[in-house]
TIPANU-282008 format. One record per atom (N, C-alpha, C): residue number from 1; chain; atom name; x, y, z. Coordinates in steps of 0.05 Angstrom, whole numbers. Layout:
+-----+--------+-------+--------+--------+--------+
! num ! chaine ! atome !   east !  north !     up !
+-----+--------+-------+--------+--------+--------+
! NUM !      A !    CA !      X !      Y !      Z !
...
+-----+--------+-------+--------+--------+--------+
REM end
This chain:
+-----+--------+-------+--------+--------+--------+
! num ! chaine ! atome !   east !  north !     up !
+-----+--------+-------+--------+--------+--------+
!   1 !      A !     N !  -1515 !  -1151 !   -530 !
!   1 !      A !    CA !  -1529 !  -1172 !   -507 !
!   1 !      A !     C !  -1556 !  -1155 !   -503 !
!   2 !      A !     N !  -1572 !  -1173 !   -501 !
!   2 !      A !    CA !  -1597 !  -1172 !   -494 !
!   2 !      A !     C !  -1604 !  -1176 !   -465 !
!   3 !      A !     N !  -1617 !  -1152 !   -452 !
!   3 !      A !    CA !  -1614 !  -1154 !   -425 !
!   3 !      A !     C !  -1629 !  -1177 !   -416 !
!   4 !      A !     N !  -1649 !  -1191 !   -422 !
!   4 !      A !    CA !  -1669 !  -1203 !   -415 !
!   4 !      A !     C !  -1659 !  -1231 !   -420 !
!   5 !      A !     N !  -1642 !  -1236 !   -427 !
!   5 !      A !    CA !  -1631 !  -1266 !   -439 !
!   5 !      A !     C !  -1592 !  -1262 !   -419 !
!   6 !      A !     N !  -1594 !  -1247 !   -407 !
!   6 !      A !    CA !  -1557 !  -1249 !   -401 !
!   6 !      A !     C !  -1562 !  -1265 !   -376 !
!   7 !      A !     N !  -1576 !  -1280 !   -367 !
!   7 !      A !    CA !  -1562 !  -1298 !   -356 !
!   7 !      A !     C !  -1564 !  -1328 !   -369 !
!   8 !      A !     N !  -1576 !  -1336 !   -391 !
!   8 !      A !    CA !  -1576 !  -1352 !   -407 !
!   8 !      A !     C !  -1545 !  -1347 !   -426 !
!   9 !      A !     N !  -1542 !  -1327 !   -428 !
!   9 !      A !    CA !  -1514 !  -1320 !   -446 !
!   9 !      A !     C !  -1492 !  -1325 !   -426 !
!  10 !      A !     N !  -1490 !  -1319 !   -400 !
!  10 !      A !    CA !  -1467 !  -1315 !   -377 !
!  10 !      A !     C !  -1470 !  -1346 !   -378 !
!  11 !      A !     N !  -1492 !  -1371 !   -372 !
!  11 !      A !    CA !  -1491 !  -1395 !   -380 !
!  11 !      A !     C !  -1469 !  -1404 !   -401 !
!  12 !      A !     N !  -1487 !  -1400 !   -427 !
!  12 !      A !    CA !  -1472 !  -1407 !   -443 !
!  12 !      A !     C !  -1446 !  -1402 !   -452 !
!  13 !      A !     N !  -1440 !  -1376 !   -444 !
!  13 !      A !    CA !  -1416 !  -1366 !   -445 !
!  13 !      A !     C !  -1397 !  -1389 !   -424 !
!  14 !      A !     N !  -1397 !  -1395 !   -402 !
!  14 !      A !    CA !  -1383 !  -1403 !   -380 !
!  14 !      A !     C !  -1385 !  -1432 !   -381 !
!  15 !      A !     N !  -1404 !  -1448 !   -402 !
!  15 !      A !    CA !  -1405 !  -1476 !   -410 !
!  15 !      A !     C !  -1378 !  -1483 !   -425 !
!  16 !      A !     N !  -1378 !  -1450 !   -444 !
!  16 !      A !    CA !  -1353 !  -1465 !   -463 !
!  16 !      A !     C !  -1321 !  -1467 !   -447 !
!  17 !      A !     N !  -1326 !  -1460 !   -430 !
!  17 !      A !    CA !  -1302 !  -1461 !   -408 !
!  17 !      A !     C !  -1297 !  -1473 !   -390 !
!  18 !      A !     N !  -1317 !  -1501 !   -389 !
!  18 !      A !    CA !  -1312 !  -1510 !   -361 !
!  18 !      A !     C !  -1307 !  -1541 !   -367 !
!  19 !      A !     N !  -1290 !  -1549 !   -359 !
!  19 !      A !    CA !  -1282 !  -1576 !   -362 !
!  19 !      A !     C !  -1291 !  -1600 !   -349 !
!  20 !      A !     N !  -1294 !  -1614 !   -350 !
!  20 !      A !    CA !  -1304 !  -1630 !   -334 !
!  20 !      A !     C !  -1283 !  -1640 !   -316 !
!  21 !      A !     N !  -1286 !  -1648 !   -293 !
!  21 !      A !    CA !  -1265 !  -1657 !   -265 !
!  21 !      A !     C !  -1267 !  -1681 !   -267 !
!  22 !      A !     N !  -1254 !  -1702 !   -278 !
!  22 !      A !    CA !  -1245 !  -1730 !   -276 !
!  22 !      A !     C !  -1222 !  -1737 !   -260 !
!  23 !      A !     N !  -1225 !  -1739 !   -239 !
!  23 !      A !    CA !  -1198 !  -1753 !   -220 !
!  23 !      A !     C !  -1180 !  -1778 !   -236 !
!  24 !      A !     N !  -1160 !  -1778 !   -236 !
!  24 !      A !    CA !  -1154 !  -1799 !   -245 !
!  24 !      A !     C !  -1132 !  -1813 !   -229 !
!  25 !      A !     N !  -1123 !  -1846 !   -235 !
!  25 !      A !    CA !  -1102 !  -1851 !   -215 !
!  25 !      A !     C !  -1081 !  -1857 !   -235 !
!  26 !      A !     N !  -1056 !  -1851 !   -222 !
!  26 !      A !    CA !  -1028 !  -1847 !   -232 !
!  26 !      A !     C !  -1017 !  -1839 !   -215 !
!  27 !      A !     N !   -989 !  -1849 !   -222 !
!  27 !      A !    CA !   -964 !  -1836 !   -199 !
!  27 !      A !     C !   -963 !  -1818 !   -184 !
!  28 !      A !     N !   -973 !  -1794 !   -192 !
!  28 !      A !    CA !   -973 !  -1763 !   -186 !
!  28 !      A !     C !   -993 !  -1763 !   -171 !
!  29 !      A !     N !  -1014 !  -1786 !   -157 !
!  29 !      A !    CA !  -1032 !  -1782 !   -138 !
!  29 !      A !     C !  -1044 !  -1802 !   -130 !
!  30 !      A !     N !  -1022 !  -1825 !   -123 !
!  30 !      A !    CA !  -1036 !  -1857 !   -121 !
!  30 !      A !     C !  -1027 !  -1849 !    -90 !
!  31 !      A !     N !  -1010 !  -1833 !    -74 !
!  31 !      A !    CA !  -1002 !  -1838 !    -44 !
!  31 !      A !     C !  -1037 !  -1820 !    -33 !
!  32 !      A !     N !  -1046 !  -1799 !    -46 !
!  32 !      A !    CA !  -1071 !  -1791 !    -39 !
!  32 !      A !     C !  -1088 !  -1810 !    -37 !
!  33 !      A !     N !  -1092 !  -1817 !    -66 !
!  33 !      A !    CA !  -1107 !  -1835 !    -56 !
!  33 !      A !     C !  -1114 !  -1869 !    -42 !
!  34 !      A !     N !  -1081 !  -1868 !    -41 !
!  34 !      A !    CA !  -1091 !  -1892 !    -16 !
!  34 !      A !     C !  -1095 !  -1881 !     17 !
!  35 !      A !     N !  -1089 !  -1860 !     13 !
!  35 !      A !    CA !  -1096 !  -1853 !     38 !
!  35 !      A !     C !  -1119 !  -1844 !     40 !
!  36 !      A !     N !  -1135 !  -1838 !     27 !
!  36 !      A !    CA !  -1168 !  -1835 !     21 !
!  36 !      A !     C !  -1180 !  -1856 !     27 !
!  37 !      A !     N !  -1168 !  -1880 !     20 !
!  37 !      A !    CA !  -1177 !  -1909 !     27 !
!  37 !      A !     C !  -1185 !  -1919 !     51 !
!  38 !      A !     N !  -1152 !  -1905 !     59 !
!  38 !      A !    CA !  -1149 !  -1918 !     96 !
!  38 !      A !     C !  -1172 !  -1900 !    101 !
!  39 !      A !     N !  -1170 !  -1872 !    107 !
!  39 !      A !    CA !  -1192 !  -1865 !    116 !
!  39 !      A !     C !  -1219 !  -1871 !    109 !
!  40 !      A !     N !  -1229 !  -1874 !     93 !
!  40 !      A !    CA !  -1257 !  -1887 !     90 !
!  40 !      A !     C !  -1258 !  -1918 !    107 !
!  41 !      A !     N !  -1236 !  -1935 !    108 !
!  41 !      A !    CA !  -1238 !  -1960 !    119 !
!  41 !      A !     C !  -1231 !  -1953 !    151 !
!  42 !      A !     N !  -1227 !  -1928 !    163 !
!  42 !      A !    CA !  -1220 !  -1921 !    188 !
!  42 !      A !     C !  -1240 !  -1943 !    204 !
!  43 !      A !     N !  -1262 !  -1935 !    206 !
!  43 !      A !    CA !  -1285 !  -1958 !    223 !
!  43 !      A !     C !  -1271 !  -1985 !    228 !
!  44 !      A !     N !  -1262 !  -1993 !    210 !
!  44 !      A !    CA !  -1260 !  -2027 !    206 !
!  44 !      A !     C !  -1224 !  -2016 !    219 !
!  45 !      A !     N !  -1208 !  -1997 !    214 !
!  45 !      A !    CA !  -1186 !  -2000 !    230 !
!  45 !      A !     C !  -1190 !  -2002 !    256 !
!  46 !      A !     N !  -1210 !  -1989 !    269 !
!  46 !      A !    CA !  -1208 !  -1982 !    291 !
!  46 !      A !     C !  -1220 !  -2003 !    311 !
!  47 !      A !     N !  -1230 !  -2024 !    295 !
!  47 !      A !    CA !  -1242 !  -2048 !    297 !
!  47 !      A !     C !  -1217 !  -2068 !    314 !
!  48 !      A !     N !  -1191 !  -2061 !    302 !
!  48 !      A !    CA !  -1165 !  -2076 !    308 !
!  48 !      A !     C !  -1148 !  -2088 !    283 !
!  49 !      A !     N !  -1152 !  -2080 !    256 !
!  49 !      A !    CA !  -1147 !  -2089 !    232 !
!  49 !      A !     C !  -1128 !  -2060 !    220 !
!  50 !      A !     N !  -1112 !  -2076 !    218 !
!  50 !      A !    CA !  -1091 !  -2060 !    201 !
!  50 !      A !     C !  -1091 !  -2057 !    166 !
!  51 !      A !     N !  -1101 !  -2041 !    158 !
!  51 !      A !    CA !  -1110 !  -2044 !    126 !
!  51 !      A !     C !  -1084 !  -2036 !    115 !
!  52 !      A !     N !  -1074 !  -2039 !     98 !
!  52 !      A !    CA !  -1056 !  -2032 !     75 !
!  52 !      A !     C !  -1069 !  -2032 !     57 !
!  53 !      A !     N !  -1056 !  -2010 !     43 !
!  53 !      A !    CA !  -1064 !  -2002 !     14 !
!  53 !      A !     C !  -1030 !  -2005 !     -6 !
!  54 !      A !     N !  -1033 !  -2020 !    -18 !
!  54 !      A !    CA !  -1009 !  -2018 !    -33 !
!  54 !      A !     C !  -1015 !  -2016 !    -72 !
!  55 !      A !     N !   -990 !  -2012 !    -79 !
!  55 !      A !    CA !   -991 !  -2005 !   -114 !
!  55 !      A !     C !   -994 !  -2036 !   -121 !
!  56 !      A !     N !  -1005 !  -2038 !   -142 !
!  56 !      A !    CA !   -999 !  -2064 !   -159 !
!  56 !      A !     C !   -983 !  -2056 !   -197 !
!  57 !      A !     N !   -964 !  -2061 !   -188 !
!  57 !      A !    CA !   -942 !  -2053 !   -210 !
!  57 !      A !     C !   -936 !  -2074 !   -230 !
!  58 !      A !     N !   -935 !  -2067 !   -256 !
!  58 !      A !    CA !   -931 !  -2095 !   -278 !
!  58 !      A !     C !   -903 !  -2093 !   -277 !
!  59 !      A !     N !   -886 !  -2106 !   -295 !
!  59 !      A !    CA !   -855 !  -2112 !   -295 !
!  59 !      A !     C !   -849 !  -2080 !   -306 !
!  60 !      A !     N !   -853 !  -2067 !   -316 !
!  60 !      A !    CA !   -846 !  -2046 !   -319 !
!  60 !      A !     C !   -840 !  -2024 !   -305 !
!  61 !      A !     N !   -862 !  -2025 !   -281 !
!  61 !      A !    CA !   -868 !  -2004 !   -256 !
!  61 !      A !     C !   -893 !  -1993 !   -261 !
!  62 !      A !     N !   -912 !  -1994 !   -284 !
!  62 !      A !    CA !   -935 !  -1976 !   -301 !
!  62 !      A !     C !   -949 !  -1988 !   -272 !
!  63 !      A !     N !   -969 !  -1973 !   -260 !
!  63 !      A !    CA !   -994 !  -1980 !   -239 !
!  63 !      A !     C !  -1006 !  -1987 !   -253 !
!  64 !      A !     N !  -1015 !  -2015 !   -250 !
!  64 !      A !    CA !  -1040 !  -2027 !   -253 !
!  64 !      A !     C !  -1065 !  -2037 !   -233 !
!  65 !      A !     N !  -1068 !  -2032 !   -225 !
!  65 !      A !    CA !  -1082 !  -2026 !   -194 !
!  65 !      A !     C !  -1064 !  -2024 !   -169 !
!  66 !      A !     N !  -1092 !  -2019 !   -150 !
!  66 !      A !    CA !  -1086 !  -2019 !   -126 !
!  66 !      A !     C !  -1101 !  -2042 !   -108 !
!  67 !      A !     N !  -1074 !  -2055 !    -86 !
!  67 !      A !    CA !  -1090 !  -2070 !    -72 !
!  67 !      A !     C !  -1096 !  -2061 !    -39 !
!  68 !      A !     N !  -1118 !  -2067 !    -21 !
!  68 !      A !    CA !  -1126 !  -2073 !      3 !
!  68 !      A !     C !  -1132 !  -2089 !      9 !
!  69 !      A !     N !  -1117 !  -2090 !     30 !
!  69 !      A !    CA !  -1117 !  -2115 !     49 !
!  69 !      A !     C !  -1131 !  -2112 !     75 !
!  70 !      A !     N !  -1151 !  -2116 !     77 !
!  70 !      A !    CA !  -1169 !  -2114 !    103 !
!  70 !      A !     C !  -1156 !  -2132 !    126 !
!  71 !      A !     N !  -1160 !  -2164 !    120 !
!  71 !      A !    CA !  -1149 !  -2173 !    143 !
!  71 !      A !     C !  -1130 !  -2197 !    131 !
!  72 !      A !     N !  -1108 !  -2199 !    142 !
!  72 !      A !    CA !  -1089 !  -2224 !    143 !
!  72 !      A !     C !  -1102 !  -2248 !    157 !
!  73 !      A !     N !  -1080 !  -2267 !    145 !
!  73 !      A !    CA !  -1081 !  -2296 !    154 !
!  73 !      A !     C !  -1077 !  -2300 !    185 !
!  74 !      A !     N !  -1058 !  -2276 !    193 !
!  74 !      A !    CA !  -1047 !  -2277 !    226 !
!  74 !      A !     C !  -1069 !  -2262 !    238 !
!  75 !      A !     N !  -1088 !  -2242 !    224 !
!  75 !      A !    CA !  -1107 !  -2218 !    242 !
!  75 !      A !     C !  -1127 !  -2234 !    253 !
!  76 !      A !     N !  -1142 !  -2233 !    278 !
!  76 !      A !    CA !  -1165 !  -2244 !    283 !
!  76 !      A !     C !  -1182 !  -2238 !    259 !
!  77 !      A !     N !  -1211 !  -2258 !    263 !
!  77 !      A !    CA !  -1221 !  -2272 !    227 !
!  77 !      A !     C !  -1246 !  -2234 !    236 !
!  78 !      A !     N !  -1251 !  -2229 !    211 !
!  78 !      A !    CA !  -1267 !  -2206 !    205 !
!  78 !      A !     C !  -1297 !  -2218 !    205 !
!  79 !      A !     N !  -1309 !  -2203 !    226 !
!  79 !      A !    CA !  -1340 !  -2221 !    215 !
!  79 !      A !     C !  -1362 !  -2194 !    204 !
!  80 !      A !     N !  -1362 !  -2208 !    183 !
!  80 !      A !    CA !  -1383 !  -2195 !    165 !
!  80 !      A !     C !  -1411 !  -2187 !    171 !
!  81 !      A !     N !  -1416 !  -2162 !    175 !
!  81 !      A !    CA !  -1436 !  -2157 !    179 !
!  81 !      A !     C !  -1450 !  -2132 !    156 !
!  82 !      A !     N !  -1477 !  -2112 !    169 !
!  82 !      A !    CA !  -1482 !  -2103 !    142 !
!  82 !      A !     C !  -1469 !  -2072 !    152 !
!  83 !      A !     N !  -1458 !  -2062 !    176 !
!  83 !      A !    CA !  -1437 !  -2040 !    191 !
!  83 !      A !     C !  -1411 !  -2042 !    165 !
!  84 !      A !     N !  -1398 !  -2065 !    167 !
!  84 !      A !    CA !  -1371 !  -2072 !    151 !
!  84 !      A !     C !  -1378 !  -2070 !    119 !
!  85 !      A !     N !  -1399 !  -2082 !    111 !
!  85 !      A !    CA !  -1400 !  -2073 !     81 !
!  85 !      A !     C !  -1410 !  -2047 !     77 !
!  86 !      A !     N !  -1419 !  -2035 !     92 !
!  86 !      A !    CA !  -1424 !  -2009 !     90 !
!  86 !      A !     C !  -1394 !  -1990 !     82 !
!  87 !      A !     N !  -1380 !  -2001 !     90 !
!  87 !      A !    CA !  -1355 !  -1985 !     98 !
!  87 !      A !     C !  -1340 !  -1996 !     65 !
!  88 !      A !     N !  -1344 !  -2021 !     59 !
!  88 !      A !    CA !  -1329 !  -2029 !     35 !
!  88 !      A !     C !  -1355 !  -2015 !      7 !
!  89 !      A !     N !  -1381 !  -2012 !     22 !
!  89 !      A !    CA !  -1380 !  -1995 !     -5 !
!  89 !      A !     C !  -1375 !  -1965 !     -7 !
!  90 !      A !     N !  -1373 !  -1958 !     11 !
!  90 !      A !    CA !  -1362 !  -1932 !      9 !
!  90 !      A !     C !  -1336 !  -1932 !     -8 !
!  91 !      A !     N !  -1316 !  -1948 !      3 !
!  91 !      A !    CA !  -1288 !  -1955 !    -16 !
!  91 !      A !     C !  -1296 !  -1957 !    -40 !
!  92 !      A !     N !  -1318 !  -1969 !    -45 !
!  92 !      A !    CA !  -1323 !  -1973 !    -78 !
!  92 !      A !     C !  -1334 !  -1950 !    -92 !
!  93 !      A !     N !  -1349 !  -1937 !    -78 !
!  93 !      A !    CA !  -1360 !  -1909 !    -90 !
!  93 !      A !     C !  -1339 !  -1896 !    -99 !
!  94 !      A !     N !  -1315 !  -1894 !    -77 !
!  94 !      A !    CA !  -1301 !  -1875 !    -80 !
!  94 !      A !     C !  -1280 !  -1888 !    -99 !
!  95 !      A !     N !  -1272 !  -1909 !   -102 !
!  95 !      A !    CA !  -1263 !  -1915 !   -130 !
!  95 !      A !     C !  -1275 !  -1915 !   -152 !
!  96 !      A !     N !  -1300 !  -1919 !   -154 !
!  96 !      A !    CA !  -1314 !  -1915 !   -184 !
!  96 !      A !     C !  -1312 !  -1891 !   -191 !
!  97 !      A !     N !  -1307 !  -1858 !   -165 !
!  97 !      A !    CA !  -1303 !  -1840 !   -176 !
!  97 !      A !     C !  -1280 !  -1830 !   -183 !
!  98 !      A !     N !  -1256 !  -1849 !   -187 !
!  98 !      A !    CA !  -1239 !  -1850 !   -194 !
!  98 !      A !     C !  -1232 !  -1857 !   -219 !
!  99 !      A !     N !  -1259 !  -1876 !   -226 !
!  99 !      A !    CA !  -1259 !  -1882 !   -256 !
!  99 !      A !     C !  -1253 !  -1915 !   -255 !
! 100 !      A !     N !  -1241 !  -1919 !   -225 !
! 100 !      A !    CA !  -1248 !  -1950 !   -231 !
! 100 !      A !     C !  -1268 !  -1964 !   -218 !
! 101 !      A !     N !  -1271 !  -1981 !   -250 !
! 101 !      A !    CA !  -1299 !  -2002 !   -237 !
! 101 !      A !     C !  -1292 !  -2029 !   -230 !
! 102 !      A !     N !  -1258 !  -2039 !   -238 !
! 102 !      A !    CA !  -1259 !  -2071 !   -234 !
! 102 !      A !     C !  -1247 !  -2068 !   -205 !
! 103 !      A !     N !  -1265 !  -2091 !   -187 !
! 103 !      A !    CA !  -1261 !  -2089 !   -169 !
! 103 !      A !     C !  -1262 !  -2115 !   -153 !
! 104 !      A !     N !  -1246 !  -2139 !   -158 !
! 104 !      A !    CA !  -1244 !  -2165 !   -150 !
! 104 !      A !     C !  -1237 !  -2168 !   -120 !
! 105 !      A !     N !  -1254 !  -2186 !   -104 !
! 105 !      A !    CA !  -1246 !  -2195 !    -78 !
! 105 !      A !     C !  -1232 !  -2217 !    -73 !
! 106 !      A !     N !  -1217 !  -2227 !    -57 !
! 106 !      A !    CA !  -1204 !  -2251 !    -51 !
! 106 !      A !     C !  -1209 !  -2252 !    -24 !
! 107 !      A !     N !  -1222 !  -2274 !    -14 !
! 107 !      A !    CA !  -1222 !  -2272 !     17 !
! 107 !      A !     C !  -1235 !  -2310 !     21 !
! 108 !      A !     N !  -1223 !  -2321 !     45 !
! 108 !      A !    CA !  -1225 !  -2346 !     60 !
! 108 !      A !     C !  -1242 !  -2344 !     77 !
! 109 !      A !     N !  -1263 !  -2358 !     84 !
! 109 !      A !    CA !  -1282 !  -2358 !    108 !
! 109 !      A !     C !  -1268 !  -2374 !    125 !
! 110 !      A !     N !  -1277 !  -2374 !    150 !
! 110 !      A !    CA !  -1263 !  -2377 !    172 !
! 110 !      A !     C !  -1255 !  -2412 !    175 !
! 111 !      A !     N !  -1277 !  -2430 !    176 !
! 111 !      A !    CA !  -1273 !  -2461 !    172 !
! 111 !      A !     C !  -1259 !  -2469 !    163 !
! 112 !      A !     N !  -1259 !  -2466 !    129 !
! 112 !      A !    CA !  -1241 !  -2470 !    102 !
! 112 !      A !     C !  -1219 !  -2455 !     98 !
! 113 !      A !     N !  -1196 !  -2452 !    115 !
! 113 !      A !    CA !  -1177 !  -2437 !    107 !
! 113 !      A !     C !  -1157 !  -2438 !     82 !
! 114 !      A !     N !  -1164 !  -2462 !     69 !
! 114 !      A !    CA !  -1153 !  -2472 !     50 !
! 114 !      A !     C !  -1161 !  -2465 !     20 !
! 115 !      A !     N !  -1184 !  -2458 !     22 !
! 115 !      A !    CA !  -1194 !  -2452 !      0 !
! 115 !      A !     C !  -1204 !  -2420 !     -8 !
! 116 !      A !     N !  -1188 !  -2406 !    -23 !
! 116 !      A !    CA !  -1189 !  -2375 !    -29 !
! 116 !      A !     C !  -1215 !  -2374 !    -55 !
! 117 !      A !     N !  -1235 !  -2354 !    -41 !
! 117 !      A !    CA !  -1257 !  -2350 !    -61 !
! 117 !      A !     C !  -1249 !  -2317 !    -75 !
! 118 !      A !     N !  -1253 !  -2321 !   -110 !
! 118 !      A !    CA !  -1248 !  -2291 !   -117 !
! 118 !      A !     C !  -1277 !  -2287 !   -133 !
! 119 !      A !     N !  -1288 !  -2261 !   -118 !
! 119 !      A !    CA !  -1307 !  -2250 !   -141 !
! 119 !      A !     C !  -1310 !  -2233 !   -149 !
! 120 !      A !     N !  -1326 !  -2213 !   -161 !
! 120 !      A !    CA !  -1322 !  -2187 !   -163 !
! 120 !      A !     C !  -1351 !  -2177 !   -136 !
! 121 !      A !     N !  -1332 !  -2145 !   -134 !
! 121 !      A !    CA !  -1343 !  -2127 !   -108 !
! 121 !      A !     C !  -1373 !  -2137 !   -109 !
! 122 !      A !     N !  -1388 !  -2130 !   -135 !
! 122 !      A !    CA !  -1416 !  -2136 !   -122 !
! 122 !      A !     C !  -1428 !  -2161 !   -115 !
! 123 !      A !     N !  -1423 !  -2181 !   -127 !
! 123 !      A !    CA !  -1422 !  -2206 !   -117 !
! 123 !      A !     C !  -1421 !  -2210 !    -91 !
! 124 !      A !     N !  -1394 !  -2203 !    -85 !
! 124 !      A !    CA !  -1380 !  -2202 !    -43 !
! 124 !      A !     C !  -1407 !  -2195 !    -33 !
! 125 !      A !     N !  -1416 !  -2165 !    -40 !
! 125 !      A !    CA !  -1425 !  -2143 !    -24 !
! 125 !      A !     C !  -1457 !  -2160 !    -23 !
! 126 !      A !     N !  -1460 !  -2174 !    -44 !
! 126 !      A !    CA !  -1487 !  -2189 !    -45 !
! 126 !      A !     C !  -1488 !  -2213 !    -28 !
! 127 !      A !     N !  -1474 !  -2219 !    -22 !
! 127 !      A !    CA !  -1474 !  -2250 !      3 !
! 127 !      A !     C !  -1493 !  -2239 !     26 !
! 128 !      A !     N !  -1507 !  -2261 !     34 !
! 128 !      A !    CA !  -1514 !  -2255 !     61 !
! 128 !      A !     C !  -1502 !  -2274 !     76 !
! 129 !      A !     N !  -1484 !  -2259 !     90 !
! 129 !      A !    CA !  -1464 !  -2275 !    110 !
! 129 !      A !     C !  -1482 !  -2279 !    136 !
! 130 !      A !     N !  -1511 !  -2272 !    135 !
! 130 !      A !    CA !  -1527 !  -2277 !    165 !
! 130 !      A !     C !  -1534 !  -2300 !    171 !
! 131 !      A !     N !  -1539 !  -2311 !    147 !
! 131 !      A !    CA !  -1550 !  -2340 !    137 !
! 131 !      A !     C !  -1532 !  -2363 !    137 !
! 132 !      A !     N !  -1509 !  -2348 !    138 !
! 132 !      A !    CA !  -1488 !  -2380 !    143 !
! 132 !      A !     C !  -1477 !  -2379 !    176 !
! 133 !      A !     N !  -1472 !  -2396 !    181 !
! 133 !      A !    CA !  -1461 !  -2414 !    210 !
! 133 !      A !     C !  -1446 !  -2391 !    222 !
! 134 !      A !     N !  -1438 !  -2376 !    251 !
! 134 !      A !    CA !  -1433 !  -2361 !    262 !
! 134 !      A !     C !  -1397 !  -2357 !    248 !
! 135 !      A !     N !  -1387 !  -2384 !    248 !
! 135 !      A !    CA !  -1362 !  -2377 !    233 !
! 135 !      A !     C !  -1356 !  -2376 !    215 !
! 136 !      A !     N !  -1372 !  -2390 !    199 !
! 136 !      A !    CA !  -1378 !  -2384 !    164 !
! 136 !      A !     C !  -1376 !  -2357 !    152 !
! 137 !      A !     N !  -1385 !  -2329 !    177 !
! 137 !      A !    CA !  -1396 !  -2307 !    168 !
! 137 !      A !     C !  -1373 !  -2291 !    175 !
! 138 !      A !     N !  -1349 !  -2307 !    188 !
! 138 !      A !    CA !  -1318 !  -2290 !    191 !
! 138 !      A !     C !  -1296 !  -2295 !    170 !
! 139 !      A !     N !  -1286 !  -2271 !    163 !
! 139 !      A !    CA !  -1264 !  -2277 !    144 !
! 139 !      A !     C !  -1236 !  -2282 !    160 !
! 140 !      A !     N !  -1215 !  -2293 !    143 !
! 140 !      A !    CA !  -1190 !  -2310 !    153 !
! 140 !      A !     C !  -1182 !  -2289 !    126 !
! 141 !      A !     N !  -1188 !  -2284 !    109 !
! 141 !      A !    CA !  -1163 !  -2273 !     88 !
! 141 !      A !     C !  -1187 !  -2246 !     73 !
! 142 !      A !     N !  -1177 !  -2228 !     73 !
! 142 !      A !    CA !  -1203 !  -2210 !     59 !
! 142 !      A !     C !  -1180 !  -2188 !     33 !
! 143 !      A !     N !  -1179 !  -2186 !     14 !
! 143 !      A !    CA !  -1168 !  -2170 !      0 !
! 143 !      A !     C !  -1180 !  -2161 !    -24 !
! 144 !      A !     N !  -1183 !  -2134 !    -28 !
! 144 !      A !    CA !  -1200 !  -2121 !    -52 !
! 144 !      A !     C !  -1167 !  -2117 !    -67 !
! 145 !      A !     N !  -1170 !  -2124 !    -96 !
! 145 !      A !    CA !  -1156 !  -2111 !   -116 !
! 145 !      A !     C !  -1170 !  -2102 !   -137 !
! 146 !      A !     N !  -1158 !  -2077 !   -139 !
! 146 !      A !    CA !  -1175 !  -2054 !   -160 !
! 146 !      A !     C !  -1157 !  -2045 !   -179 !
! 147 !      A !     N !  -1166 !  -2052 !   -210 !
! 147 !      A !    CA !  -1152 !  -2048 !   -229 !
! 147 !      A !     C !  -1157 !  -2019 !   -241 !
! 148 !      A !     N !  -1136 !  -2011 !   -246 !
! 148 !      A !    CA !  -1132 !  -1986 !   -262 !
! 148 !      A !     C !  -1127 !  -1987 !   -293 !
! 149 !      A !     N !  -1145 !  -1973 !   -300 !
! 149 !      A !    CA !  -1150 !  -1976 !   -332 !
! 149 !      A !     C !  -1132 !  -1965 !   -344 !
+-----+--------+-------+--------+--------+--------+
REM end
């Protein structure tokens, strides 16, 4: 081995044995993932909302997704603002790091509690709630559904 290429040879040698780290979602780590989501959304919990993170399983008991309930119908409405959106974006970034790219948002705006709206996460985050009347910027029910591939 040529001493002048020692650094290159070392890097090439190590690269052959490095494996790409890609955490995936399965039953072995789902509890840790759910706890991490709750930790990420802790600022919203501190506002008085109980974050619920549950498994979404099919009829065979296979994990198909994660359901994150932020605000229920019985909770005080959540006012959407930039700080709240930032916490949701942090959650989405974490889910993407796990390989979850499909996140739907189900929500109901304060004045019309009978009509639930379903949109993709990016569309939801793009809504400028500051232009809505005061009560319309509050959400009565807010659920994120993350589909596991």
